[in-house]
Structure formats: C-alpha cells, structure tokens
N, C-alpha and C positions, 0 to 999 in steps of 0.2 A: 503493499499502500502506500509505503514512503520507506526512502531510502533510511538505513541504519544511521543514526547519530554520530558520529567520527570525531571521538575525544581527542586533545589535545594537550602537549605536556603541560606540566603543572604550570603556572607561571614562574618565574624566575623572585627573589626575595625582594630584589630591589621595585617590586610591582605596586607594592603599596602607595608609593610616591603620589602627591597628587601637583598638578600642574593648572595653571589659568592659561588659557589657549584660545585664538581665535581659529573658530574653526569655517576652512576652507573647503572646497569644491567637494560635492556628492562624489562618490570612485564607485566601481564596481563590488558587490559583496556585502551592500548594506551598511557601510560607514563613511566617514568625511575625511579630508586628508588634513589637517594642521600640521605645523611645524613648532619645534622649539629648540631654539640654539643650532639650527640648521640639518636637524634630525626630522625624520617624517614619523607622523606620529597617524596611524587609521584611527579614529575617532568612533564610537557610535552612540546614540540616542543625540546627539546635535544636527544641527539645521544650519547649512553653509550662511554664512555670515552672524552669527553667535560670538559671543563671549561666556566663554564655559571655564567651570572648575572639573577639571577631569581626572579620575583615577586608574594610572596605569597597571594594566592588568597583565600585559606583557612587557617586559623590557628586560635590558643587559645592555653593557658597554659597547659587547660586538657585535651586539645583533642590527641588520641592515636598516631596521625600523622597529617603530614600539606600537604596542594597542592601549586605548582606553576606553573608560566608562565615562560619559556625564555623570557628575554627582552632583554639580549644581549651576541654575541658569543664572548668570552675572548680567547678561543684556539678551532678553530673549527676541527672537522672531515673529513677526506679529502671525505668520504661521503655525507657530506653537500652541498646540490646543493641552488638555489635560487629557492624559493617557486611558483608554478606557480601562485597562487591565493592570492592576497594581503589583501584582507581580512582575509584568514586563518593564514595569516604569526604571527605569534603571536609579535616577534618584532615590525616590522612597525603597527600591528593593537595597542599596548599599546603605543605608541611616538605618535599616534594620539587620545589617551586618552578612547580606550575602547576596553576589550579583542576581542579575535580572534573569527569568529563562528567556529563552531564545524563540524565535517564531513571531514577535511583533514590534520590531524592531523599529520600524516606522511611524507606531502608534502614537506617537506625541506630535503628528504632521495632519496640515488640514489634506484632507485626500486629493483636491487639487494638487494644493502641490508635492503630495508624493509620486502622483503622476509625472507633473514637470523633470524632477530629482531622476523616477525612471525613464524618462523620454532622454535623458540628457545623458544617463548611461549607454543607452542602446545608441544615441547619435555618437559617442565618443569612441566608442568601441569599433564602430563602422568605419568613422573614416581614418584610427588609429593602424585598425588591423586590415581593411579593406580599400581604405582610400573614396568610400563614397563620404559626400557630405550629405548631410540631412538637413542643415540650417546652413548653408552659403555663403560665406563672409565672416562665419564666424571664428575668431581666433584662437578661442580656449572654452573650455567646458561653461565657466562662468557667464558668457554672454549668452547661452539659452538654457538657463535652469529658470526662467522667469515662468510665469503660470501658462504664458501664451504658448509653451514646447508643451503643454500637458495634451495636447489634442493629439497629440501622436500616438498616447498610449489613452486605449478606449474604456471608458468605467463599463463593466457590467454586470449588469443583475444589482438589485438595490435589497435594502434588509427587509427581509419577508414581514415585519412584525409594521412596514411603514416608515418612510424618513421626513414628514413634512412636520415641521415644527422643530424639528431636533439639531442639533449640534452636530458637525461633521465627523468628529472624532464618535459619535453614536452609528453611525453610518458602516458600513463595508464589515458586516458582523454577520455571522452564522451561517457560511459562506461551506467550511470545511465538512464536505460529505468523509471526509477519511483523516483519521487519527492516530499518532504512535505517543506512546506514554513508555516512559522509565518506570523503574520502582525499586522504590528504598530500601535498605535493609531491615526497616522494621513492617516492611508488607505496603506501604503507602503508595498510591499510583505519583507518579510525578513527572516535570522534564527537566533535559538538561539545562545549565546556563550555558553562552553561545562559547564555542572551541573550550568546552569543559568538560569532565565526569562527573561533575559537582550534580548529584540531582536536587532539584527542589520540589516539595509536595506540591499538589497543587487543590484546588476545590471547583474549578471549572476553567471552560475552556470557550471564550467569549466568542473563537471563530469559527467552533463546531456547528453545525448543523442542532436542534433540538433533537434530532434520534439519538447520538451520541452525548451529549450532557444529562437525559432522561436516564442512560443507566445509573450512573452517579456513581462512578469508577471509584471517586475519592472517602466513598463511605465504606467503602471492602477494604477485607485482608486480604493481601495478593503474597503472603509471604510464598516463597518457593515460586516465584514466577519471575524473571527479568525482563520482560517486554509484553507491552499488551499494543496491539493493532486493533481499529475498531474501522469497521465501514458500514454506514447508514445512507441508504443509497437515496438518492434526491426523489425517487419516485414512492417514497414509502414502504416499498417493500420490506421482506426480513432483514433486520440490521445482521452482521456477522460479526464475535468476537472474537480474536486470535490473541491463544496463550502460549508464550513462549516460555517452558519450562527451564529453572533453573537446574543441572545436571543433579541428578538424585532425586529429583522431588517425585511423592510419591503418587498414583493414581487417585487414593482417598482423599490428599489435599490437593486434586485439580477437582474431583466430584465436589468437594465442599466448595471453592471456587465458583464452579460452575451453578450450583446450588441457591450464590447468592444472584443471580443474573435476572431477569425475569423471562416467563416460561416463553416470550414469541421473540425471544433471539437466538440465533446460531452459536454454538460454539465449538471452537476447534484448538487442538494443541499444534504448533509448527516448529518446525528448526529451520531459521533461518540460514544456516550454513548449509544443510540438505537440499532447501525449498522443500520440504516435506508436509505435508499437512494431512491429521489425524481427526477426524468426528468425535467432537466429545458429548454433545447434540444438537441435534436439526441437520442444517446441510453443510457444507465446507465452500459454497458459494453464496455469492449475492447476485440479485437479478437488476442490472443496470438498463436505463432506455435514453436513447438519442436519434432525434432525427426521424423516427416514425419505427426504429429497429429496437428490442430488445436484447442483450449482452448478458452472458455468463460468464462472470468475472471470478474466478476460482480463487480460495486463500489469499494472500497476498501480492497478487497479478496484479498487472499496473492499472487504474485507470485516474483519468483525471481527478483533481481532488475538490475543484469548484463546482457547486449545483449546477453551474450554468455554463461550464467550459467546454462539455464534450457538443452542443447543438452551436456554441459558437463557433468553436474551430472548425468544424463541419461546414458550418456556413460559409466561415472566410475561404477556407480551402475550393469547394466547390464552385464556389462565386467567381473567384480566379479563373480556373481551368474554363469552367462555361463560358463566362464573357470572352475569353480570348480565345474561344472555338479551339480549344485542345480537348475538350471533353463534350462526348454526348453519344448517341445511338451509332454501335458501332467501334467505335472507340477502344485502343489497345491501351491498358494505362497498368500501372505497381502501383500497390501498397508497402512500402519498404517499414520496417521496423515496426509492422502493423500490430502489435498488439492482440488485443482479442476481436479487432476488426472493427473500430471504430470507424474509419475513414472508409474499410472495403465493403460493409454494407452499403455504405450510400452510393460508393462508386459505382457498383453493380446494378445499382437503380437506374445511376445515369448511361451505361455504355449497355444496359438491355442484354436479349438475349443473343444479339447478332456480335456485341463487343465480348470483351475478354477482361479479368481482373488478373494477376498474380499477384499473392499475399504472402510475404516472407517477414518471417518472425523468427529471431534465435532464441527464446523459451521455450523449454517443452512443453510445459505447464500451460503456459499462454496459448503456445498453437496448438494445444487442443482445445482449449475455449473456442479458440477462431475455428475450430471446425465444426463445433458443435452448432455456433452463431450462427454459420455462414452454410449450414449443409443442405437447405433449399433455394442454394444461387448456384445451379451450374456451369454458368461462366465464370466461376471464382475458384484458381486453382491456389491451393495452399501450400505452402513449403516449408518447412522448419529447418533455420541453417541462419550461417551465416549471409549477410546482404551481397557482398562483394561475390564470395565462393558461389549465390545461385544465379545471380546475374550471366555469369562467366559460363555456366552450366546450360541456360535454360535462353538464351540469345536471341531475341525478335525486336523488331523494328516497334518503337513503343510512341505511342501519342503523347503522354503525361508519364511521369512518376508523383507521388506523393512520399516525401521524407517525414519522416518522425523520429528524430534518432533521440538516445539517453543524452543528459546533460553534458557530456562532453562531446557530444557534437559526431558526426562523420568523419572527419578527419582526410587528409591528404589523398590517401590510396583509396577509401570511398569515392572522393569527389571525381579520381578520373576513371572509375570504374561506371560511373553513374554517367558521364557526360561520354564516355564510349559504346555504351548503350544508343546514344543518339534520341534522345527523347526528343522532342520539341517545345516541350519545359518542363520543369521541375515545382512543386508547391512545397514549399519546406517550412517544417513548425518546429518552431524554437523554443527552448525554455530556458537559455541561457544566452546572454546578450555577446559573452567571449567567444563564446565556442561558434557561434552562430555566424559574429563576425570573420571570424578564422577561415571558416570555409566560405562565405562568399567569396574574400578571399582568394582562394583556391580556385573556386567558379570561373572569377575574372580572369585568371590567368591562365584557365583552358580554355578563353574566349566567350565566355558568358557573360550574362550585366545582371543586376536587380531591374527586375520590370515591375515590380509592384512589393509594399508593405502596409501590413495592418501589425498594429501592435493592445495587446488586450493586459488592463488591470484585473489578473484574474485570482492575484493574491493581494487583496488590498492587507496594509499596515503592516508590509511585509516588502523587502528589496526587490522581491522577485517580479518578472514579468512573463509574457507568453509572445509570440511573435510569428506572426505567417508571415511568407514573401515569397513572391511569382519571380522564379530566375527563367531566363533567355537564351538562347543563343545570340551572338551577336551577327546583324545582318553585312 
C-alpha cells in the first residue's frame, strides 16, 4: 500500500543546537534552503521569506549540509496558518520534547501557496535536468514561487464535509484511502518522525478517510505487530487491515488482535520481504473502482492513495492521447508498469475489439490481479516481467505507450528501449519531479519533446505531487 518507511542514522551530538535562519527557496523533498556561515541547511516546516529559530536535527563539521526543523517563527509569512495536526506541527512537537511526525510537512502553509511551491519544484527540476522552461525568463526559483505559479498544480477533490466558510488549513483533509503505521514497543500504533526510527504514538490521522479513522487502531493493543497497513476503498466496500507480525508472534496473539477490529473488516497477516499475505478473517484483497471499472487489489498491492486520484489520472492520460489522435478504435497501445490495470481497462475500452493493449507489470501478485480484472477483455495481453525485456520479446508498432513507473522513474536504459519501440506518443505518469525531469531529459536526447504537461495536488499538506506528461517525437 505504501513504501516502507526508511530510517536514517541517528543525528549527531551537535544536532541539538538551535540557529536563527532566514528561510530561502523551496527545494525538492519537502524542505527549504537556508544558509549559515556559508553552509547549506535544509530546513523543514518553514516558508520562503520567513525568519525562524531552527533546531539542527542532523549536523556535523564534515557534513556537506545540515538539516533542521523550525521550532519558533520570528517573522511569519502571510501564507502561514495554524497546523491542522498537533503531532505534525514542528514547533509544538519539539516543545513537548519530540520531533513531529512525518507526512504532513506542508500543513502550516495555505493550500494555494503549497501548490505554488510544488509548481516551483517541478519547474526547477525540469529546467535543471531537462532544459525545459515552464516559466521562461525566470532566473531562479524565487521568481516563480508566487501564488500565480499555483495554477500549474491543479487541486483535486475537496473535503467531503464541505469547505464553505472554512479556513484553508481545514481543507485538503480526509483524502487518504491507504495508511501505513508502525507500532511502539508498548503496542501502540504510531508514525515515524522524518528520517528517524523514532515512533510517535498517534490518536488520529486527519489526512485519512473516515473508513480508516473509524477503526480506532490507536485504542488497540498491538503488541506482537511491527507494522499495520490499512486500505479503505473510496467506494465504501469492505476495508482490509494487514498485520506484519514481529518474529515469534503466536497465532493466539494475532487472533486477539483480530477480535478487536469490527466484524465488517477483512484482516490478513503479511510478510513485506516475501510479499506473502495470509487471511486471518475475510478476504486478502479490496475492491476499488475507477473510470467505470472495478479492480481487485490483493494485500499490499499498489493503488493510488487519494480517493479521487485514479479517475483524475485516467482522465488526464486518455485525454492527452485521444485529443492528439493517438488513441481510438483499432489503436495498438501498451500500459507499462501497469499494476492491477488502472489504465489498461480504459485503454481497452478506447481501442475496442479491433485494437490491442499490451499490459506489462513486474510484480507477480499484482500481475495476477490484472489478469482477474481484465479477464473479460480479449484485446488485452497481460505479461508479467520487466518492461525492457517484454518490449524486446514482443516488438510491434505502437500508436501510444502509457508509462507509470515507480518513484525512481524509468531510467535511461528503459527510455532508450521505449523510443526503439517507435510509438507515436507516450503518456508518462510520475509521482517524483526529479526522476520525471531526468527522464524527460533522456527523451530529449533521443529526439523527443515534452508536448503537454498537467500536474495534480493529489497529496495536500505534503510536498508530493503527481504529473502527467505527453511526449512525442520531434518532427
């Protein structure tokens, strides 16, 4: 459901020091750039233009750069708002003696400014790594971090409880249909601080849909469990709780945990390293819906976490390809890194019985889900394997390719292989501006260009965004 949290080495002893800093431009990764005596400091929980007191969280005389959290705002930006989640509020958390939880690092910023900052990051990455200028004439990021740049990153959905009369900070909540939690040694559900193995107990998850919060995992005794993954489909179908047992946990302990959950919730145990899922109660999968199709997603299989993301992304991809004349009845297309078939199913609708769709996914379990989801579409061929290998084995003249790689992007070798398949167009879906911009640069080296771009704020109150691009060969 979500990638494993990566723990970083514990901060050096010098990291307790506090500094007064002027917050500079936003940078990729959820922080801004500040400087102290010539040294770069990546600072979180600030806003460009502010003066703050910051606590060093990673520091050392030999380090190339330091990291810091804001603990006091001395001169606030007009875009600063009260954080909606106390545990993620850096100044409040440090005043209680612990770092803030990760996952809501932009919660102190007005939503419109959040989107402007994300637009700035996307623009800077494309300019630096691919030579593509989204804001021609701008010499540095500071020139296009104004609210006017926010239009590049589109808002998606609204708070289901309504937004009229609410402050900006109270919007953009309850969108996560998936959540990942760690468990403290005492058996309480919690979340990691940024770049840390420190687990902070939580008692709510404001970004999660009600289907996750109503489980009240924070009231449960989860001793014997290392991780908990939850999926609560936006269509209201049966949710799934995955428990990753600690080594040596007995079946009796698992049964006691299952008994604490509502009867209408499926529960399974899973081993993240082996990608193995075993039922404890109910089924080991959830049913998702998007673009007129139902999808079975087994265990921790990938699905977009924003409740409106699947439909939004399918709409952007198919519009780019259809409007450009690359997709229609009889077209030959491929869906690469296809997952459970989110894009494959609507592509099959578009090409009809006279066209064909090659769907390629590397993960065996997810590929099996795709076979179940697409069993009624004879024009679809589903292949489990690496994208570059499958394309070599099944050469054909494609009208279009849909590319939705993991966060690391496609990479130079895959880009070269895609170009060698001679498609007329490629729709590229990306969740990481840096790997996306790098790959756009590789496409340009192969004689292709960026013909269209849309970006979506599918992760409000975080630094993440999703981009959909249309790439075509230069004439």
